[in-house]
C-alpha positions as semicolon CSV with decimal commas, in nm:
position;residue;x (nm);y (nm);z (nm)
1;X;5,979;0,280;7,743
2;X;5,600;0,273;7,699
3;X;5,411;0,513;7,926
4;X;5,043;0,463;7,992
5;X;4,833;0,780;7,963
6;X;4,586;0,656;8,225
7;X;4,869;0,600;8,472
8;X;5,013;0,945;8,406
9;X;4,669;1,102;8,448
10;X;4,625;0,920;8,779
11;X;4,965;1,049;8,900
12;X;4,891;1,410;8,802
13;X;4,539;1,408;8,949
14;X;4,655;1,269;9,285
15;X;4,939;1,525;9,292
16;X;4,701;1,816;9,221
17;X;4,430;1,709;9,467
18;X;4,667;1,591;9,736
19;X;4,494;1,263;9,806
20;X;4,376;0,936;9,656
21;X;4,013;0,954;9,768
22;X;3,941;1,289;9,606
23;X;4,135;1,191;9,291
24;X;3,944;0,863;9,269
25;X;3,610;1,049;9,282
26;X;3,717;1,292;9,010
27;X;3,839;1,011;8,787
28;X;3,534;0,793;8,859
29;X;3,757;0,511;8,986
30;X;3,768;0,308;9,302
31;X;4,045;0,411;9,537
32;X;4,198;0,065;9,498
33;X;4,192;0,094;9,120
34;X;4,358;0,435;9,135
35;X;4,628;0,301;9,366
36;X;4,701;0,020;9,120
37;X;4,749;0,271;8,836
38;X;4,994;0,479;9,040
39;X;5,182;0,171;9,162
40;X;5,221;0,040;8,807
41;X;5,362;0,376;8,697
42;X;5,608;0,372;8,986
43;X;5,710;0,020;8,891
44;X;5,758;0,125;8,526
45;X;5,969;0,425;8,628
46;X;6,145;0,238;8,912
47;X;6,080;0,544;9,126
48;X;5,864;0,627;9,424
49;X;5,633;0,917;9,340
50;X;5,437;0,968;9,662
51;X;5,507;0,964;10,033
52;X;5,198;0,816;10,200
53;X;5,107;0,855;10,566
54;X;4,783;0,780;10,745
55;X;4,689;1,147;10,721
56;X;4,839;1,282;10,401
57;X;4,987;1,209;10,061
58;X;5,280;1,414;9,933
59;X;5,512;1,406;9,637
60;X;5,861;1,268;9,673
61;X;6,152;1,460;9,528
62;X;6,130;1,236;9,220
63;X;5,755;1,299;9,200
64;X;5,806;1,677;9,211
65;X;6,067;1,654;8,937
66;X;5,852;1,436;8,712
67;X;5,520;1,618;8,763
68;X;5,585;1,896;8,503
69;X;5,693;1,634;8,247
70;X;5,379;1,428;8,308
71;X;5,163;1,739;8,276
72;X;5,331;1,824;7,947
73;X;5,277;1,472;7,810
74;X;4,909;1,485;7,903
75;X;4,872;1,829;7,746
76;X;5,035;1,707;7,424
77;X;4,810;1,403;7,419
78;X;4,503;1,623;7,464
79;X;4,623;1,854;7,187
80;X;4,670;1,554;6,958
81;X;4,317;1,434;7,030
82;X;4,178;1,780;6,964
83;X;4,371;1,811;6,639
84;X;4,260;1,470;6,518
85;X;3,900;1,564;6,597
86;X;3,933;1,885;6,397
87;X;4,077;1,689;6,105
88;X;3,783;1,451;6,126
89;X;3,540;1,742;6,123
90;X;3,718;1,898;5,826
91;X;3,657;1,580;5,633
92;X;3,286;1,614;5,689
93;X;3,052;1,902;5,613
94;X;2,976;2,083;5,291
95;X;3,145;2,280;5,014
96;X;2,927;2,525;4,819
97;X;3,050;2,689;4,499
98;X;2,918;2,880;4,201
99;X;3,058;2,832;3,850
100;X;2,969;2,874;3,482
101;X;2,768;2,599;3,310
102;X;3,062;2,523;3,080
103;X;3,285;2,424;3,372
104;X;3,009;2,231;3,547
105;X;2,955;2,031;3,227
106;X;3,315;1,966;3,130
107;X;3,557;1,980;3,424
108;X;3,339;1,943;3,734
109;X;3,231;1,576;3,692
110;X;3,590;1,447;3,701
111;X;3,672;1,677;3,992
112;X;3,376;1,545;4,193
113;X;3,484;1,184;4,142
114;X;3,834;1,257;4,270
115;X;3,716;1,482;4,554
116;X;3,461;1,236;4,692
117;X;3,724;0,962;4,692
118;X;3,933;1,178;4,928
119;X;3,644;1,336;5,124
120;X;3,356;1,086;5,119
121;X;3,170;1,262;5,402
122;X;3,181;1,609;5,246
123;X;2,887;1,706;5,028
124;X;2,936;1,944;4,735
125;X;2,667;2,188;4,628
126;X;2,724;2,377;4,303
127;X;2,528;2,658;4,148
128;X;2,551;2,707;3,771
129;X;2,527;3,075;3,683
130;X;2,675;3,371;3,497
131;X;2,929;3,611;3,647
132;X;2,680;3,854;3,800
133;X;2,490;3,576;3,972
134;X;2,800;3,399;4,105
135;X;2,930;3,721;4,258
136;X;2,593;3,764;4,425
137;X;2,615;3,413;4,571
138;X;2,955;3,499;4,721
139;X;2,839;3,836;4,856
140;X;2,531;3,680;5,019
141;X;2,736;3,394;5,166
142;X;2,526;3,150;4,969
143;X;2,853;3,009;4,827
144;X;3,193;2,960;4,988
145;X;3,359;3,067;4,664
146;X;3,299;3,099;4,292
147;X;3,496;3,007;3,981
148;X;3,468;3,258;3,700
149;X;3,634;3,476;3,441
150;X;3,697;3,853;3,427
151;X;3,585;3,929;3,784
152;X;3,732;4,242;3,943
153;X;3,835;4,268;4,307
154;X;3,674;4,518;4,541
155;X;3,680;4,595;4,911
156;X;3,485;4,278;4,990
157;X;3,592;4,037;4,717
158;X;3,927;3,864;4,685
159;X;4,014;3,729;4,341
160;X;4,309;3,503;4,256
161;X;4,405;3,302;3,947
162;X;4,350;2,926;3,942
163;X;4,401;2,812;3,581
164;X;4,352;2,930;3,225
165;X;4,180;2,836;2,902
166;X;4,185;2,961;2,544
167;X;3,963;2,975;2,238
168;X;3,934;2,680;2,000
169;X;3,723;2,582;1,706
170;X;3,492;2,284;1,706
171;X;3,378;2,141;1,374
172;X;3,241;1,824;1,220
173;X;3,502;1,556;1,139
174;X;3,445;1,601;0,764
175;X;3,483;1,979;0,775
176;X;3,781;2,116;0,574
177;X;3,931;2,272;0,889
178;X;3,931;1,933;1,063
179;X;4,217;1,827;0,839
180;X;4,434;2,127;0,928
181;X;4,681;2,089;1,213
182;X;4,718;2,465;1,260
183;X;4,416;2,694;1,258
184;X;4,451;3,071;1,226
185;X;4,184;3,334;1,267
186;X;4,201;3,413;0,896
187;X;4,101;3,054;0,821
188;X;3,758;3,114;0,978
189;X;3,654;3,389;0,740
190;X;3,560;3,139;0,468
191;X;3,304;2,953;0,683
192;X;2,988;3,024;0,884
193;X;3,082;3,099;1,243
194;X;2,887;2,987;1,549
195;X;2,959;3,164;1,878
196;X;2,801;3,274;2,205
197;X;2,592;3,589;2,204
198;X;2,730;3,936;2,273
199;X;2,861;3,999;2,623
200;X;3,005;3,653;2,680
201;X;3,375;3,616;2,755
202;X;3,442;3,402;2,449
203;X;3,259;3,649;2,225
204;X;3,466;3,942;2,353
205;X;3,793;3,753;2,294
206;X;3,689;3,649;1,944
207;X;3,579;4,001;1,849
208;X;3,914;4,135;1,969
209;X;4,101;3,873;1,763
210;X;3,902;3,960;1,450
211;X;3,978;4,329;1,497
212;X;4,349;4,250;1,516
213;X;4,336;4,076;1,176
214;X;4,129;4,364;1,032
215;X;3,809;4,165;0,995
216;X;3,461;4,185;1,145
217;X;3,307;3,894;1,329
218;X;2,967;3,824;1,170
219;X;2,827;3,502;1,323
220;X;2,591;3,280;1,130
221;X;2,445;3,158;1,460
222;X;2,460;3,298;1,813
223;X;2,403;3,070;2,111
224;X;2,367;3,112;2,485
225;X;2,626;2,845;2,568
226;X;2,916;2,646;2,426
227;X;2,734;2,313;2,428
228;X;2,469;2,442;2,187
229;X;2,737;2,594;1,966
230;X;2,919;2,261;1,945
231;X;2,594;2,076;1,876
232;X;2,529;2,301;1,577
233;X;2,886;2,254;1,456
234;X;2,850;1,876;1,480
235;X;2,568;1,903;1,225
236;X;2,796;2,087;0,979
237;X;2,614;2,418;1,030
238;X;2,939;2,604;1,075
239;X;3,253;2,635;1,285
240;X;3,198;2,693;1,657
241;X;3,433;2,923;1,846
242;X;3,440;2,787;2,200
243;X;3,645;2,757;2,516
244;X;3,913;2,490;2,525
245;X;3,722;2,336;2,814
246;X;3,494;2,177;2,557
247;X;3,776;1,951;2,445
248;X;3,688;1,686;2,704
249;X;3,343;1,647;2,546
250;X;3,462;1,637;2,184
251;X;3,450;1,256;2,140
252;X;3,096;1,221;2,275
253;X;2,973;1,517;2,069
254;X;3,149;1,388;1,755
255;X;3,346;1,701;1,675
256;X;3,709;1,789;1,616
257;X;3,860;2,055;1,840
258;X;4,158;2,265;1,733
259;X;4,329;2,556;1,901
260;X;4,318;2,887;1,717
261;X;4,663;3,041;1,671
262;X;4,744;3,403;1,610
263;X;4,624;3,682;1,839
264;X;4,640;3,569;2,201
265;X;4,296;3,460;2,319
266;X;4,365;3,313;2,663
267;X;4,168;3,398;2,973
268;X;4,225;3,327;3,341
269;X;3,995;3,118;3,554
270;X;3,964;3,291;3,891
271;X;3,868;3,194;4,244
272;X;3,636;3,454;4,397
273;X;3,571;3,465;4,771
274;X;3,495;3,713;5,047
275;X;3,807;3,872;5,191
276;X;3,714;3,790;5,551
277;X;3,621;3,430;5,471
278;X;3,879;3,156;5,528
279;X;3,815;2,855;5,308
280;X;3,788;2,520;5,485
281;X;4,041;2,245;5,426
282;X;3,797;2,051;5,202
283;X;3,727;2,366;4,999
284;X;4,099;2,425;4,950
285;X;4,146;2,061;4,850
286;X;3,859;2,095;4,603
287;X;4,028;2,392;4,437
288;X;4,359;2,208;4,419
289;X;4,191;1,911;4,251
290;X;4,008;2,144;4,011
291;X;4,333;2,312;3,911
292;X;4,511;1,979;3,864
293;X;4,217;1,842;3,668
294;X;4,240;2,124;3,418
295;X;4,607;2,050;3,370
296;X;4,540;1,675;3,342
297;X;4,280;1,740;3,075
298;X;4,548;1,937;2,892
299;X;4,313;2,219;2,813
300;X;4,597;2,453;2,724
301;X;4,789;2,232;2,487
302;X;4,843;2,302;2,121
303;X;4,731;2,044;1,870
C-alpha cells in the first residue's frame, strides 16, 4: 500500500488543530484542497478518520488509533530528509591537511584524483611543511589533521598510525647496484652516498642502520629533500638513500629503486589531529583513500 506523505500530514494537522479551517491556514492550502487530501487518505485506508458536524471535527476511533502511527511515519520521513541533507553537506566543504613535501609529491596526486571523483564538491587544501610546522598547523586549527612521522602525543594531540614506509636506494640504471636484486647496507660502503641532511627521519634511520653494521655514515652529498637526492643519483653522482615513497616517481626520474635489507629501517606514517576535533566524513574518506593508495603503490614490497 502506498501512503502519501501530504495526505498523512493533512490528517495529523487537522487532528492536532481540531478543525479544517485552521489546518488549511497552517498548511497554506484551501479548505477544499485540504478536504480532498483527507478524503483520499480515508479512501486509501478504507476507514473514516474524522466525525464532522457543523460545529466541530473530531477523530473517530479508527482515527485515534491511527494518529500515533501517522505521526511516527511523518517523524521518520523528516528524519530521513534531515539525514540526507547532512550527507549532502558532508559531500561539500573543505578538507585542510599538512604533510611532508615527499608525500605531497609522490602519493598525494593520485589520492586527489580518487578523492575528487567521490567528493567533487569538497575542496582540498594542503600545506607542505616539516614536522614542527605541521604540528603548529594542527594546534592553531589551521589544518584539520596532519600526516607525518615520529610525532609524539600530548594532552592536546592525538596520534594514530595510518601506513608505513621504509628506506630504499635510488641509483642510475647503469650503476652496479642496479643489477643486484638484494641490497644490503654493507653494499653501500663502496659508493658515494647521497642523503637528506642531519635531523631528517631518513637520515636518523640510515645512521642507526650504519651503526648496527659497525660503520659510519659519511655522505658525499647532503640534500634538503628526497627529490634532490634522487636527481643527483640519476646523474651517477652516488647512491641516494630515500623513502620508499619515491618509488612511484622512479620511471620519470630515470632511476632504479631497491629496498635495503638488513637492519629494520621502517617508519610509521601517522595521522595527527586535535583530541577534541572530530574529523568530517570527507576527511575520514580522504585518509582511507590515502592509506589504500600507499598499499596500491606497493611502497612496502620487497624487490
